[in-house]
N, C-alpha and C positions, 0 to 999 in steps of 0.2 A: 820471657825467661822460660826455658824448657828444661825440665828435669830429665836426665838420661833415663831411658826405659829400665835398665837394670837397677838404677837407684830408686825409681818409683816402685818397682816390685819389692825391693829390699825394705823400703819404708812401709809399704802396705803390709808386708809379712811381719814386720816389727810391731805394727799396731795390732795385728791379729793375735800374735803370740802374747803381747802385753795384755790384751783383753782376755784371752784364754787363761793367762796366769791369774788375773784378778778373779775370774769366775772360779777357778780351782781353789784359790785360797779362801774364798767366801763359802764354798760348798764343803770343804774338808780341811780342817786345821792341820792334818797330817801332811799336807802338801807344801807347807810353809818353806821348809828347807830347799826343796826342789824348785819352788817358785823363786826364791831369792837367788839361787844359782842361775836359773834361766834368765832372770832380769839382769844379773851381773854379766852374763855372756852377751846379751843384747847390747849393753852399754860398751862392753869390750869391742864389739864389732864396729861401733861408731868410732872409737878411739883408733882402732886399726885402719878403718877406712880413711879417716882424716890423715893419719900418718902416711898411708899409701899415696894420697893426693899430694902431700907435702914433698914426698920423695920422687914419685914417678909421674904424677899428673895423668892418670889413665882417662881415656875419653868416656868410659862408662860410669865415671863418677863426676859430680859437679866440681867446679873450680873452688879453690880455698875460700873465696868470699861467701859461699853458700853455707859454710860450716860453722861459723862463729863470729861473734862481734869483738871478742877479746883477742889480742895478738897471740898467735900460736905458741910463741916461746914462753908465754905465761900460762896459757891454757893447758898445754900438754902435761906439765908437772902436776897441776891440780887434778887433771883427769886420772893420772897414774896413782896419785894418793887416794882419790875417790875409789878407784878400782880395788886398791889394796884394802881399804876400809870395808867396802862391800863384800869382798871375798872373805875377810875375817868374820864379818857378821853372818854371812851365809854358812860358814863352816862351824859356827858355835851355836849350840842349842840355846834358844832364848830363855831367859828366866821369867818366872811368873811376875810380871810387873804391869798389872792392868791399868794403873794410872798413866804410866809411861806409854803403854800401848794405845790408850784412848787419845793421848796427846799426839802421838805419831800419826794416827788415823786422821785426826782433825787437821794436822799440818799437811798431810798428803792431799786432802780435799782442797785446802787453800792453794797449795802448789799447783794442783791440777787445774783449778779454776783460773788462776793467774795465767797459766800457760795456755789454757783455752781462750782466754781473752786476747792474749798475744797473737794466737792463730787467727782469731776473728778480725782483729785490727789489720793484720798482714793481708788477709784475703780482701778486705775492703780497700786497703791502700794499693794493693798490687793485684788487680784482677787478672793480669797477664800471667801471674804465677800460680793460678788455681790449678790444682788442689794441693800439689805437693812441692811446688817450686819454692826453694829457699826454706823449707821446713825441717831440715835435718836437726837443728838445735831444738825446735819445738817438739818434734816426735821423741827425741831422746830425753827431754825434760819430762815428758809423760812417762817414759820408762822409769826415770828416777823417782817420780811421784808414786808409781806403782810399787817400787821397791820399798819406799817409806811406808806405804799402806800395808804391804805384806809383812814387813817387820813389826809394825804396830799390831796387826792382827795376831801375829805369832806371840807377842808378849801378852796379849789379852787371853789367848787360848791356852798358854802354858800352865 
């Protein structure tokens, strides 16, 4: 299984922006709003990419089977609702809710760890897919975990 080069670059850039967003949110609480918007935009790029594959099937993006395990007719509405919720959360100033913030941070770590385990299992089972083959869902679950972490951090810092 080979990941098209543009997709591999996109996934690598997504991971770098996600890591930079996490560093930014940890170093300065003032970046929380910008970080939430950046992570929302990254997730929107995944939704747009998958929609493009469903409609056009461009050669520079992998086939639909690499994008999800859930049938697309069910996944797309969930993704659109998730984008709406993420946008709403990014647009509103978080309240000072340190208990909620700590819970969200802990959930983000659990989410990231579960997704990391999923990646490790995939790489063990599918050495032909190393490093980015079939990882679109995994990479964007890391983006969502980063969003939950940034949101939690914002509630702690508010």
